[in-house]
Residue, then its C-alpha position, 0 to 999 in steps of 0.5 A: x127745486x122749490x116747495x109749494x103748499x097748495x091749500x084747499x077748502x075741503x078734503x074732497x078738493x085736495x083728494x081730487x087735486x092729488x089724483x089729477x096731479x098724480x095722473x099728470x105725472x106731478x108728484x104731490x103729497x096730501x096732508x093737513x094744512x098747518x094751523x098757522x096757514x088757515x084762519x078758517x079752521x082746519x083744511x087740507x093741502x098738497x105739497x109739491x116740489x116742482x120747478x114751476x107750479x104754474x102748470x100744476x095750478x093751471x091743471x087744477x083750475x081747468x079741472x074745477x078744483x080751485x086752490x084756496x091759497x098757495x105758499x112758496x118756499x123762498x131761497x132762505x127756506x121760509x114760506x110766503x103766500x103767492x098769488x094764484 
């Protein structure tokens, strides 16, 4: 199962995203975005472990909670930014 890190521009968006996804039965963890991922100061992110993040990202977009960036864990364990 791949890990995805979905970053947001504010803690409010991240908290709303966590509530939305949790309510839909998608497990996620809210936390500070690692500094190396954010060039515009500190931010907040959700960590997801799902087979396909597309459903989670569609829920966020439909609810008006836009992610800033999305990172996916590769087979070798490294993270790479993916298009949303």
